[in-house]
VOPA-841158 format. One line per 2 residues: number of its first residue (from 1); their letters; for each residue x, y, z of N, C-alpha, C. Coordinates in steps of 0.2 Angstrom, whole numbers, plus 5000, padded with zeros to 4 digits. Layout:
<sites>
NUM> A> X:Y:Z:X:Y:Z:X:Y:Z  ...
</sites>
This chain:
<sites>
1> MA> 5306:5546:4955:5302:5546:4963:5309:5548:4968  5308:5553:4973:5313:5553:4977:5314:5546:4982
3> RL> 5320:5546:4984:5321:5539:4988:5319:5541:4995  5315:5536:4997:5312:5537:5005:5318:5537:5009
5> KT> 5320:5543:5013:5325:5543:5018:5325:5539:5024  5331:5537:5027:5331:5532:5032:5327:5534:5039
7> GK> 5327:5541:5040:5324:5543:5045:5316:5543:5044  5314:5545:5039:5306:5545:5038:5304:5538:5037
9> RA> 5309:5533:5034:5306:5526:5033:5304:5524:5040  5309:5526:5045:5309:5523:5052:5303:5525:5056
11> RL> 5301:5531:5054:5294:5533:5057:5287:5531:5055  5288:5527:5048:5282:5524:5046:5280:5518:5050
13> PD> 5274:5517:5051:5271:5511:5054:5271:5505:5050  5271:5500:5052:5272:5493:5048:5266:5493:5042
15> SA> 5259:5496:5044:5254:5496:5040:5256:5501:5033  5262:5504:5032:5263:5508:5028:5267:5504:5022
17> FA> 5269:5498:5024:5273:5493:5019:5268:5487:5017  5268:5486:5011:5265:5479:5009:5266:5474:5012
19> YV> 5274:5473:5013:5277:5467:5015:5281:5468:5022  5281:5465:5028:5285:5465:5033:5287:5457:5035
21> DS> 5293:5455:5033:5296:5448:5035:5295:5446:5041  5296:5440:5043:5297:5436:5050:5302:5441:5054
23> RG> 5308:5444:5051:5313:5447:5054:5311:5454:5056  5305:5456:5053:5303:5463:5054:5307:5468:5049
25> RR> 5308:5464:5043:5311:5469:5038:5306:5471:5034  5305:5478:5032:5300:5481:5030:5301:5481:5022
27> RL> 5296:5480:5017:5299:5481:5011:5291:5484:5007  5293:5487:5001:5287:5490:4998:5283:5494:5000
29> PV> 5285:5500:5003:5281:5506:5006:5276:5508:5001  5269:5510:5004:5264:5511:5001:5260:5517:5004
31> HD> 5263:5521:5007:5261:5526:5011:5260:5533:5006  5261:5534:5001:5258:5538:4996:5258:5536:4988
33> KA> 5255:5540:4985:5254:5537:4976:5260:5536:4973  5265:5539:4975:5271:5537:4970:5275:5532:4973
35> HV> 5275:5529:4979:5278:5523:4981:5274:5517:4980  5267:5519:4980:5263:5513:4977:5264:5511:4971
37> RN> 5266:5517:4965:5267:5516:4960:5274:5510:4959  5278:5514:4963:5285:5510:4962:5284:5504:4965
39> AL> 5281:5502:4970:5280:5495:4973:5276:5490:4967  5271:5493:4964:5268:5489:4959:5274:5486:4953
41> AR> 5278:5492:4952:5283:5490:4948:5288:5485:4950  5291:5485:4957:5295:5481:4959:5293:5475:4964
43> FN> 5287:5472:4963:5283:5468:4966:5287:5461:4965  5288:5459:4958:5291:5453:4957:5299:5453:4960
45> QV> 5302:5458:4961:5308:5458:4962:5309:5456:4969  5305:5455:4974:5305:5454:4981:5305:5446:4981
47> AF> 5309:5445:4987:5310:5438:4987:5305:5435:4995  5300:5434:4993:5294:5432:4999:5297:5426:5002
49> ET> 5295:5425:5009:5296:5419:5013:5292:5413:5011  5287:5414:5009:5282:5410:5009:5277:5413:5003
51> DT> 5273:5407:4999:5268:5409:4995:5261:5414:5000  5260:5413:5004:5256:5415:5010:5258:5422:5010
53> AR> 5265:5423:5012:5267:5430:5014:5267:5434:5006  5267:5431:5001:5267:5435:4995:5260:5438:4994
55> ER> 5255:5432:4994:5249:5434:4993:5246:5439:4998  5248:5438:5004:5245:5444:5008:5248:5451:5006
57> AR> 5255:5451:5004:5257:5457:5001:5254:5460:4995  5252:5455:4991:5249:5456:4985:5242:5461:4987
59> KR> 5239:5458:4991:5232:5461:4993:5233:5467:4995  5237:5469:5001:5239:5475:5004:5241:5481:4997
61> LL> 5246:5478:4992:5247:5482:4987:5241:5483:4983  5237:5479:4982:5231:5481:4978:5226:5486:4981
63> NA> 5225:5485:4988:5221:5490:4993:5224:5496:4992  5230:5496:4992:5233:5504:4993:5232:5507:4985
65> AK> 5233:5503:4981:5232:5505:4974:5224:5508:4972  5220:5504:4975:5214:5506:4976:5212:5512:4979
67> KY> 5215:5513:4985:5215:5520:4989:5216:5525:4985  5222:5526:4981:5225:5532:4978:5221:5532:4971
69> RI> 5217:5528:4969:5214:5527:4962:5219:5525:4957  5223:5521:4958:5227:5518:4952:5224:5512:4950
71> VP> 5225:5512:4943:5222:5506:4940:5228:5502:4938  5231:5497:4941:5237:5492:4941:5236:5487:4935
73> VG> 5234:5490:4928:5233:5486:4924:5241:5482:4922  5246:5485:4922:5253:5482:4920:5255:5477:4926
75> FI> 5253:5478:4932:5254:5474:4937:5251:5468:4937  5244:5468:4935:5240:5463:4935:5241:5458:4928
77> TG> 5244:5461:4923:5247:5458:4917:5253:5454:4919  5257:5458:4923:5263:5454:4925:5262:5448:4929
79> EL> 5258:5449:4932:5256:5444:4938:5253:5438:4933  5250:5439:4929:5247:5433:4925:5252:5430:4921
81> RS> 5258:5434:4918:5262:5432:4915:5267:5428:4919  5268:5429:4925:5273:5427:4929:5271:5420:4931
83> ER> 5263:5419:4932:5260:5413:4934:5262:5409:4928  5260:5410:4922:5262:5406:4915:5269:5404:4914
85> RH> 5274:5409:4917:5281:5407:4916:5282:5401:4921  5279:5402:4928:5281:5397:4932:5277:5390:4931
87> AA> 5271:5390:4928:5269:5384:4926:5273:5381:4921  5276:5386:4915:5280:5382:4910:5286:5380:4914
89> AG> 5290:5383:4918:5296:5381:4921:5294:5374:4924  5288:5373:4927:5287:5367:4931:5286:5361:4925
91> RL> 5284:5363:4920:5283:5358:4914:5290:5356:4912  5294:5361:4912:5301:5360:4909:5305:5355:4913
93> VI> 5304:5356:4920:5308:5352:4924:5305:5344:4924  5299:5343:4924:5295:5337:4923:5298:5334:4916
95> EL> 5298:5338:4911:5299:5336:4905:5306:5333:4905  5312:5337:4907:5318:5337:4906:5320:5330:4911
97> GR> 5317:5330:4917:5317:5324:4921:5316:5317:4918  5311:5317:4914:5309:5311:4910:5314:5309:4906
99> NP> 5315:5315:4901:5320:5313:4895:5324:5320:4894  5330:5319:4896:5335:5324:4897:5338:5327:4889
101> AP> 5336:5323:4885:5337:5325:4877:5341:5330:4877  5348:5326:4877:5354:5328:4876:5355:5333:4868
103> GE> 5357:5338:4869:5358:5343:4863:5352:5348:4860  5346:5346:4865:5339:5349:4864:5339:5354:4870
105> LE> 5342:5355:4874:5342:5360:4880:5339:5367:4877  5343:5370:4873:5342:5376:4870:5335:5377:4867
107> KR> 5333:5372:4863:5327:5373:4860:5321:5372:4864  5322:5369:4870:5317:5367:4874:5316:5373:4879
109> LR> 5321:5376:4880:5321:5383:4885:5318:5388:4881  5320:5390:4874:5317:5395:4870:5309:5393:4870
111> TV> 5306:5387:4869:5301:5386:4869:5295:5388:4875  5299:5385:4881:5295:5386:4888:5296:5393:4890
113> LR> 5302:5397:4889:5301:5404:4892:5300:5409:4887  5298:5407:4880:5295:5410:4875:5301:5416:4873
115> DP> 5307:5414:4872:5312:5419:4871:5315:5415:4865  5313:5417:4858:5316:5412:4852:5324:5415:4852
117> TL> 5327:5420:4854:5334:5421:4854:5338:5419:4860  5335:5415:4864:5339:5412:4870:5345:5409:4868
119> AV> 5351:5409:4871:5356:5405:4870:5359:5401:4875  5361:5394:4875:5365:5392:4879:5371:5390:4878
121> LH> 5375:5393:4882:5383:5392:4880:5387:5389:4885  5391:5385:4884:5395:5381:4889:5403:5384:4889
123> WS> 5406:5384:4894:5413:5386:4896:5417:5381:4893  5423:5383:4890:5429:5380:4888:5434:5382:4890
125> DV> 5439:5379:4895:5445:5381:4897:5450:5382:4891  5449:5377:4886:5454:5378:4881:5454:5383:4877
127> SG> 5448:5385:4875:5447:5392:4872:5447:5398:4876  5446:5397:4882:5445:5403:4886:5439:5406:4885
129> AY> 5434:5403:4883:5427:5407:4880:5422:5402:4882  5415:5406:4881:5409:5402:4880:5408:5400:4873
131> LD> 5407:5394:4872:5405:5391:4866:5398:5388:4865  5395:5389:4858:5388:5387:4856:5389:5380:4856
133> GT> 5382:5377:4854:5383:5369:4852:5387:5367:4846  5390:5372:4842:5394:5369:4837:5401:5370:4838
135> GK> 5402:5372:4845:5409:5373:4847:5412:5380:4845  5408:5385:4843:5409:5391:4840:5410:5397:4846
137> PV> 5415:5399:4847:5417:5404:4854:5411:5409:4852  5407:5412:4857:5402:5418:4856:5404:5423:4862
139> PL> 5405:5429:4860:5406:5434:4865:5400:5435:4869  5401:5437:4875:5395:5440:4879:5393:5445:4878
141> PA> 5386:5448:4880:5383:5454:4878:5387:5459:4880  5388:5464:4876:5392:5471:4878:5389:5475:4881
143> QG> 5391:5479:4884:5389:5484:4889:5384:5488:4885  5377:5488:4887:5373:5493:4884:5368:5488:4880
145> ER> 5369:5482:4879:5366:5478:4874:5360:5476:4879  5353:5475:4876:5348:5474:4880:5346:5466:4881
147> RG> 5352:5462:4883:5352:5455:4885:5354:5454:4892  5351:5448:4895:5353:5447:4901:5357:5441:4901
149> VT> 5362:5440:4906:5365:5433:4906:5365:5430:4913  5363:5423:4913:5363:5420:4920:5368:5414:4920
151> YL> 5372:5413:4925:5377:5410:4924:5376:5403:4929  5379:5398:4927:5378:5392:4930:5386:5389:4932
153> ER> 5388:5388:4938:5394:5386:4941:5395:5379:4943  5401:5377:4943:5402:5370:4946:5408:5370:4949
155> QG> 5408:5370:4956:5413:5370:4961:5418:5376:4960  5414:5381:4959:5417:5388:4958:5420:5390:4951
157> RP> 5419:5386:4947:5422:5387:4940:5415:5388:4935  5417:5391:4930:5411:5393:4925:5409:5388:4922
159> MT> 5403:5386:4920:5400:5380:4917:5395:5381:4912  5391:5385:4913:5387:5387:4908:5382:5394:4908
161> AL> 5382:5397:4903:5379:5403:4903:5372:5404:4898  5367:5406:4902:5360:5408:4898:5361:5415:4895
163> VH> 5361:5417:4888:5359:5423:4886:5354:5424:4884  5349:5428:4887:5342:5428:4886:5339:5436:4888
165> DP> 5332:5437:4886:5330:5442:4888:5329:5443:4895  5331:5449:4897:5332:5450:4904:5327:5451:4910
167> TI> 5320:5451:4906:5314:5451:4909:5312:5444:4910  5314:5439:4908:5311:5432:4909:5313:5428:4914
169> LD> 5319:5431:4918:5322:5429:4924:5323:5433:4929  5318:5438:4930:5319:5443:4934:5316:5442:4942
171> DP> 5311:5435:4941:5309:5433:4947:5314:5427:4950  5315:5428:4956:5321:5424:4959:5320:5417:4959
173> AL> 5313:5416:4962:5310:5409:4962:5310:5405:4955  5308:5410:4950:5308:5406:4943:5315:5405:4941
175> AE> 5319:5409:4942:5326:5409:4939:5329:5402:4943  5329:5402:4950:5331:5396:4952:5328:5389:4950
177> TV> 5320:5389:4948:5318:5383:4946:5320:5382:4939  5321:5386:4935:5324:5385:4928:5332:5383:4929
179> MD> 5335:5386:4933:5342:5385:4933:5343:5378:4935  5339:5376:4941:5340:5369:4943:5338:5363:4938
181> AV> 5334:5365:4933:5333:5361:4928:5338:5360:4922  5340:5366:4922:5347:5367:4917:5353:5364:4920
183> RF> 5354:5364:4926:5359:5361:4930:5359:5353:4929  5353:5351:4930:5352:5342:4929:5353:5341:4922
185> VV> 5352:5344:4918:5352:5342:4910:5361:5343:4909  5363:5349:4911:5370:5350:4910:5376:5344:4913
187> EK> 5374:5343:4919:5378:5338:4923:5377:5330:4920  5371:5329:4917:5370:5323:4915:5374:5322:4908
189> DR> 5372:5328:4905:5377:5328:4897:5383:5328:4898  5387:5331:4904:5394:5330:4905:5395:5323:4906
191> LH> 5392:5319:4910:5394:5313:4913:5393:5309:4906  5390:5309:4901:5390:5306:4895:5393:5309:4889
193> GQ> 5397:5313:4892:5403:5317:4887:5399:5320:4881  5393:5323:4882:5388:5326:4877:5392:5334:4875
195> IQ> 5394:5336:4881:5397:5342:4881:5405:5344:4882  5408:5345:4875:5416:5345:4876:5417:5351:4879
197> AT> 5414:5357:4878:5417:5363:4880:5418:5365:4887  5415:5360:4892:5416:5361:4899:5422:5358:4902
199> ST> 5426:5354:4897:5432:5351:4900:5437:5356:4903  5440:5354:4908:5445:5359:4911:5452:5357:4909
201> DA> 5456:5362:4906:5462:5361:4904:5467:5366:4906  5469:5366:4912:5474:5371:4915:5480:5372:4911
203> AA> 5482:5368:4906:5487:5368:4901:5486:5374:4897  5480:5376:4896:5479:5381:4890:5480:5387:4893
205> LP> 5481:5389:4901:5482:5396:4903:5488:5398:4901  5490:5404:4901:5496:5407:4899:5501:5406:4904
207> TG> 5507:5405:4902:5513:5404:4906:5518:5410:4906  5523:5410:4911:5528:5415:4910:5526:5421:4914
209> FV> 5528:5427:4912:5526:5433:4915:5519:5436:4912  5515:5436:4919:5508:5437:4916:5505:5441:4923
211> TL> 5500:5444:4922:5496:5449:4926:5490:5445:4929  5490:5445:4936:5484:5442:4939:5479:5448:4941
213> LM> 5472:5446:4940:5468:5451:4943:5463:5447:4948  5462:5451:4954:5457:5448:4958:5453:5452:4962
215> TD> 5446:5451:4963:5442:5456:4966:5438:5452:4971  5435:5456:4976:5430:5453:4980:5425:5458:4982
217> IE> 5419:5457:4985:5415:5462:4986:5415:5464:4993  5416:5471:4994:5417:5474:5000:5411:5473:5004
219> AS> 5411:5472:5011:5404:5471:5015:5399:5465:5012  5402:5460:5010:5397:5456:5006:5393:5452:5012
221> TV> 5396:5450:5017:5392:5448:5024:5386:5452:5025  5386:5459:5025:5381:5464:5026:5376:5464:5021
223> LL> 5378:5462:5014:5374:5461:5009:5371:5456:5010  5373:5451:5012:5369:5443:5012:5365:5444:5017
225> RK> 5366:5448:5023:5360:5448:5027:5355:5453:5025  5356:5458:5021:5351:5462:5019:5347:5458:5014
227> LG> 5350:5455:5010:5346:5452:5004:5344:5444:5005  5346:5441:5008:5344:5433:5010:5345:5430:5004
229> DR> 5339:5427:5003:5339:5422:4996:5341:5426:4989  5340:5432:4990:5341:5438:4983:5349:5439:4981
231> YG> 5352:5437:4987:5360:5438:4987:5363:5434:4981  5360:5428:4979:5363:5424:4974:5362:5428:4967
233> AL> 5356:5431:4966:5355:5436:4961:5359:5441:4960  5362:5445:4965:5367:5450:4965:5372:5447:4963
235> LN> 5375:5442:4965:5382:5438:4964:5382:5436:4956  5376:5435:4954:5376:5433:4947:5377:5439:4943
237> DV> 5374:5444:4944:5374:5452:4941:5382:5453:4942  5385:5454:4948:5391:5456:4949:5396:5451:4944
239> RG> 5395:5444:4945:5400:5441:4941:5399:5441:4933  5394:5443:4931:5391:5445:4924:5395:5451:4921
241> IL> 5396:5456:4926:5400:5463:4924:5407:5460:4924  5410:5457:4929:5418:5454:4929:5419:5450:4922
243> RA> 5415:5445:4921:5416:5441:4916:5416:5443:4910  5412:5448:4908:5411:5453:4901:5417:5456:4900
245> AV> 5419:5460:4907:5425:5463:4905:5431:5461:4905  5432:5456:4908:5438:5452:4907:5438:5448:4900
247> SR> 5432:5446:4897:5432:5443:4891:5434:5448:4885  5432:5454:4887:5433:5460:4881:5440:5461:4881
249> AD> 5443:5461:4887:5450:5462:4887:5455:5457:4886  5453:5451:4883:5456:5445:4882:5459:5442:4887
251> GR> 5456:5442:4893:5458:5439:4900:5455:5432:4900  5458:5428:4904:5455:5421:4906:5454:5421:4913
253> EI> 5447:5418:4914:5445:5418:4920:5448:5411:4923  5451:5412:4930:5453:5406:4933:5448:5403:4937
255> DA> 5446:5407:4943:5442:5404:4948:5436:5409:4950  5430:5407:4952:5426:5411:4956:5423:5407:4962
257> RA> 5424:5410:4967:5423:5407:4974:5419:5412:4979  5414:5411:4981:5409:5415:4985:5410:5422:4981
259> DE> 5412:5427:4986:5412:5433:4982:5418:5435:4979  5423:5430:4978:5430:5433:4975:5430:5430:4968
261> FF> 5435:5434:4964:5434:5432:4957:5442:5432:4954  5445:5428:4950:5452:5428:4949:5453:5427:4942
263> AV> 5457:5431:4938:5458:5431:4931:5466:5432:4930  5468:5431:4923:5474:5431:4921:5474:5434:4915
265> FE> 5480:5438:4913:5480:5442:4907:5488:5441:4905  5488:5441:4899:5495:5441:4896:5498:5447:4895
267> RA> 5494:5452:4895:5496:5460:4895:5494:5463:4902  5498:5467:4904:5497:5470:4911:5491:5476:4908
269> TA> 5492:5479:4902:5488:5486:4900:5481:5483:4899  5480:5476:4898:5473:5473:4896:5470:5472:4904
271> AA> 5474:5471:4908:5471:5471:4915:5468:5476:4918  5473:5482:4917:5471:5488:4918:5465:5491:4915
273> EA> 5464:5489:4909:5458:5491:4905:5452:5487:4908  5452:5481:4909:5447:5478:4911:5445:5479:4918
275> AV> 5449:5481:4923:5447:5483:4929:5443:5490:4929  5446:5494:4925:5441:5500:4924:5436:5499:4921
277> AI> 5434:5496:4917:5428:5493:4914:5423:5491:4919  5426:5487:4923:5421:5484:4929:5419:5489:4933
279> QR> 5424:5494:4936:5422:5499:4940:5417:5504:4936  5418:5506:4931:5412:5509:4927:5405:5506:4927
281> EL> 5406:5500:4926:5399:5496:4924:5396:5496:4931  5399:5495:4936:5397:5494:4944:5394:5500:4946
283> GT> 5398:5506:4944:5396:5512:4947:5390:5515:4943  5388:5513:4937:5382:5515:4934:5377:5511:4934
285> RA> 5377:5504:4935:5373:5499:4937:5367:5503:4942  5360:5501:4939:5355:5504:4943:5353:5497:4949
287> WP> 5354:5498:4955:5352:5493:4960:5346:5494:4963  5344:5490:4966:5337:5490:4969:5338:5494:4975
289> DD> 5333:5498:4978:5333:5503:4982:5336:5501:4989  5335:5494:4991:5338:5492:4996:5345:5490:4996
291> LA> 5348:5491:4991:5354:5489:4991:5358:5495:4990  5357:5501:4986:5360:5507:4986:5359:5512:4993
293> DS> 5364:5510:4998:5364:5514:5003:5369:5521:5002  5371:5525:5008:5375:5530:5007:5381:5529:5004
295> RG> 5383:5523:5005:5390:5521:5002:5389:5518:4994  5384:5518:4992:5383:5516:4986:5385:5508:4985
297> EP> 5382:5504:4990:5383:5497:4989:5379:5494:4982  5382:5488:4979:5388:5485:4981:5394:5487:4979
299> RV> 5400:5486:4982:5406:5490:4979:5412:5484:4978  5415:5484:4974:5420:5479:4973:5428:5481:4973
301> RV> 5432:5478:4976:5439:5478:4977:5442:5476:4971  5447:5479:4967:5451:5475:4963:5458:5477:4964
303> GI> 5463:5471:4964:5470:5471:4966:5473:5468:4960  5479:5470:4956:5482:5469:4951:5489:5467:4951
305> HS> 5492:5463:4951:5499:5461:4952:5501:5457:4946  5508:5459:4944:5512:5455:4939:5518:5451:4941
307> GR> 5518:5445:4938:5523:5440:4941:5524:5434:4937  5528:5429:4939:5528:5423:4936:5526:5417:4941
309> PT> 5520:5417:4941:5516:5410:4945:5519:5403:4942  5518:5398:4946:5519:5392:4943:5511:5389:4942
311> LT> 5511:5386:4935:5505:5383:4933:5506:5375:4935  5501:5373:4939:5500:5367:4940:5493:5364:4936
313> DL> 5492:5358:4937:5485:5355:4934:5479:5358:4937  5481:5361:4946:5475:5364:4949:5475:5372:4947
315> GY> 5479:5374:4944:5480:5381:4943:5485:5385:4944  5486:5391:4945:5493:5394:4947:5493:5394:4954
317> IG> 5499:5393:4957:5502:5394:4964:5508:5398:4964  5510:5400:4970:5516:5404:4971:5516:5411:4973
319> LA> 5521:5415:4975:5522:5421:4977:5517:5426:4974  5517:5425:4967:5513:5430:4963:5507:5430:4964
321> VH> 5503:5425:4967:5496:5422:4968:5494:5427:4974  5499:5425:4979:5497:5427:4986:5499:5435:4986
323> TT> 5503:5438:4982:5503:5445:4981:5497:5448:4978  5495:5445:4974:5489:5448:4971:5483:5448:4976
325> AR> 5482:5442:4980:5476:5443:4984:5478:5448:4990  5485:5448:4992:5485:5455:4997:5484:5461:4994
327> VC> 5485:5462:4988:5485:5469:4986:5478:5471:4984  5474:5465:4982:5467:5466:4983:5465:5467:4989
329> SA> 5466:5463:4994:5463:5466:5001:5465:5472:5004  5470:5475:5001:5472:5483:5003:5469:5487:5000
331> AH> 5464:5486:4995:5459:5491:4992:5453:5491:4996  5450:5496:4994:5443:5498:4997:5438:5498:4991
333> GG> 5432:5496:4993:5426:5495:4988:5427:5502:4983  5427:5499:4977:5426:5504:4972:5434:5506:4968
335> QI> 5439:5504:4973:5446:5506:4970:5448:5500:4967  5454:5502:4962:5458:5499:4959:5465:5499:4961
337> VV> 5469:5494:4965:5476:5494:4966:5480:5490:4963  5486:5493:4960:5490:5489:4957:5496:5488:4960
339> SA> 5501:5483:4960:5508:5483:4962:5513:5486:4958  5519:5488:4961:5524:5491:4957:5526:5486:4951
341> AT> 5526:5481:4952:5527:5477:4946:5523:5477:4940  5517:5478:4941:5511:5480:4936:5513:5486:4933
343> RV> 5514:5490:4938:5516:5497:4935:5521:5498:4931  5526:5495:4932:5531:5493:4928:5530:5491:4921
345> AI> 5527:5485:4922:5525:5482:4917:5522:5486:4911  5517:5490:4914:5514:5494:4909:5517:5500:4906
347> GA> 5521:5502:4911:5526:5507:4907:5523:5513:4905  5525:5515:4899:5523:5520:4895:5517:5519:4891
349> SA> 5516:5513:4891:5510:5510:4886:5503:5510:4890  5503:5515:4895:5496:5515:4898:5490:5517:4894
351> PT> 5485:5514:4895:5479:5515:4889:5477:5523:4891  5473:5526:4885:5472:5533:4885:5467:5534:4891
353> GI> 5468:5539:4895:5465:5541:4900:5465:5538:4906  5470:5533:4906:5471:5530:4913:5478:5532:4916
355> RF> 5477:5534:4923:5484:5537:4925:5484:5532:4932  5490:5533:4936:5492:5530:4941:5495:5535:4946
357> RS> 5491:5534:4953:5493:5538:4959:5497:5534:4964  5502:5535:4966:5506:5533:4971:5502:5533:4978
359> LG> 5502:5527:4980:5500:5526:4988:5505:5525:4993  5512:5525:4990:5517:5524:4995:5518:5516:4997
361> RH> 5523:5515:5001:5525:5508:5002:5522:5506:5009  5519:5499:5008:5516:5497:5013:5517:5489:5014
363> RL> 5517:5487:5021:5519:5480:5023:5511:5477:5022  5511:5471:5018:5505:5468:5018:5506:5461:5020
365> PG> 5501:5459:5024:5502:5452:5028:5505:5446:5023  5510:5443:5027:5513:5438:5024:5518:5439:5019
367> LP> 5519:5445:5016:5525:5446:5011:5531:5448:5014  5536:5446:5012:5543:5447:5014:5545:5455:5015
369> DA> 5543:5459:5010:5545:5466:5009:5538:5470:5007  5540:5477:5010:5535:5481:5009:5533:5482:5001
371> ER> 5528:5483:4999:5525:5483:4992:5524:5490:4990  5526:5494:4986:5524:5500:4983:5517:5500:4978
373> LF> 5511:5503:4981:5506:5502:4977:5504:5509:4974  5500:5508:4969:5497:5512:4966:5489:5512:4964
375> QV> 5485:5517:4965:5479:5517:4962:5478:5519:4956  5474:5516:4952:5472:5517:4944:5466:5523:4944
377> QA> 5468:5529:4941:5463:5533:4940:5461:5534:4933  5454:5536:4933:5452:5535:4925:5445:5539:4926
379> QG> 5442:5542:4921:5436:5546:4922:5431:5541:4922  5426:5542:4927:5421:5540:4929:5422:5535:4936
381> LR> 5428:5535:4938:5429:5531:4944:5431:5536:4950  5429:5533:4955:5429:5537:4962:5437:5539:4964
383> VK> 5438:5544:4966:5445:5547:4966:5448:5546:4974  5445:5547:4978:5447:5548:4986:5445:5542:4988
385> FP> 5449:5539:4993:5448:5532:4997:5453:5534:5004  5451:5531:5008:5455:5530:5014:5462:5526:5013
387> RP> 5466:5526:5018:5474:5523:5016:5472:5517:5015  5477:5513:5011:5476:5505:5010:5474:5502:5016
389> RT> 5471:5496:5016:5469:5492:5021:5474:5486:5022  5480:5489:5026:5484:5485:5027:5484:5481:5034
391> GR> 5481:5484:5040:5480:5482:5045:5485:5483:5050  5490:5487:5048:5496:5489:5052:5499:5497:5049
393> RQ> 5502:5499:5053:5505:5506:5051:5512:5503:5053  5516:5505:5047:5524:5505:5047:5528:5511:5046
395> AD> 5534:5510:5048:5537:5518:5048:5539:5519:5040  5539:5513:5036:5541:5516:5029:5534:5517:5027
397> DR> 5528:5516:5029:5522:5520:5026:5521:5527:5028  5524:5528:5034:5525:5536:5034:5530:5539:5030
399> RA> 5535:5537:5028:5540:5539:5024:5537:5540:5017  5533:5535:5015:5531:5534:5008:5525:5540:5007
401> RS> 5521:5541:5012:5515:5545:5012:5518:5552:5012  5525:5553:5014:5528:5561:5015:5532:5562:5007
403> EK> 5533:5556:5003:5536:5558:4996:5531:5562:4992  5536:5566:4987:5532:5571:4982:5533:5569:4977
405> PT> 5529:5565:4972:5531:5563:4966:5530:5570:4962  5534:5569:4956:5536:5575:4952:5529:5577:4949
407> RP> 5524:5573:4947:5518:5574:4946:5513:5571:4950  5509:5574:4953:5503:5572:4957:5500:5566:4955
409> EE> 5498:5565:4948:5494:5560:4946:5499:5554:4944  5504:5555:4943:5509:5550:4939:5516:5549:4943
411> SQ> 5517:5544:4947:5523:5543:4950:5529:5539:4946  5535:5543:4946:5541:5541:4943:5545:5535:4945
413> LE> 5545:5530:4942:5548:5524:4946:5555:5522:4943  5560:5520:4946:5566:5518:4943:5567:5511:4945
415> LP> 5563:5507:4942:5564:5500:4944:5566:5496:4938  5568:5490:4938:5570:5487:4931:5564:5484:4928
417> QP> 5565:5484:4921:5558:5482:4917:5557:5474:4918  5552:5472:4918:5550:5464:4919:5554:5461:4913
419> PA> 5556:5454:4912:5560:5451:4908:5555:5449:4903  5557:5450:4897:5553:5448:4891:5550:5441:4890
</sites>
């Protein structure tokens, strides 16, 4: 079905939509047969303000289906299943509230959500991975696997991950109910020392010369206004992509706050590989219609820098951390920008298919010297972006833009190699 163009959408009356919220935002167009079918398929993905609003939208949608002689068997079946799942989730909350049953969370979730393969994994800083109930590291589902991952965090740190059938938690309200129940049990188990995997151990993070990767979501405030309560689900999806890519490249998550994500790698090449995997997956992910506008939202900026940060009990500190944040801020959504230090650290060992394009020298806020920046290029990644987001124009930026490297896709650097 062709996407409903903005101009045509604006000309449609409110009656052409199954749902209009209190802010006047219109959802689920039902002005023709194709869009009615699409609305039937997407009904349970919409976050309705109240149960009354949901019921009103459901009746409008069913009337539209009747008008176009559509028999919504799948929709009605899905509604019945949704009601059963919500009832089961309610029972789960009551049951766990009365008896937390340490160690039985996974078993009970499998029964209530009717997913016999559901797994409850707990994050371990010591192992740098999610562990199952026996303490064994378990990899997150690889790209293309038909499994969903829902994350539970604690003060911005990874805590618990549910690996499940992707269809069972596609309803935001149901997902919130289930995760509230899971949080209750996990927090109580942590208090009684039942979950050893979630203990924070900063000393397990790599030291010395490391490579730091930072990301954030471009125009996240705009997305938040668009999505409202659904923004949490989007953030979970994005973080799932980030975590899976970092884990596959042997990286370690350091922190995740709001729309920012911070990770560390012992090898610079691994950080570049993870960044490329992140952008490729984000670029191919099928987002809901009201997310994917002309800019292809959501877009994530990625910044990478190599150096010697200081490791404390609270994590990394030092100029290397600040530089990574500034490099990330200079990037645009969908772009990967690395510092000269990372480019040198990779040297001639760049992974196959990954190239580096010089963006010139730029003054980044708060840093003492101009940084030479590079854009990572690879198949499947966007190529053209505006100039780096430095917020200022410097004379050395203009000189850098006038430089002509020997090859257009690979700039030659004569910089000292990083210490071993």
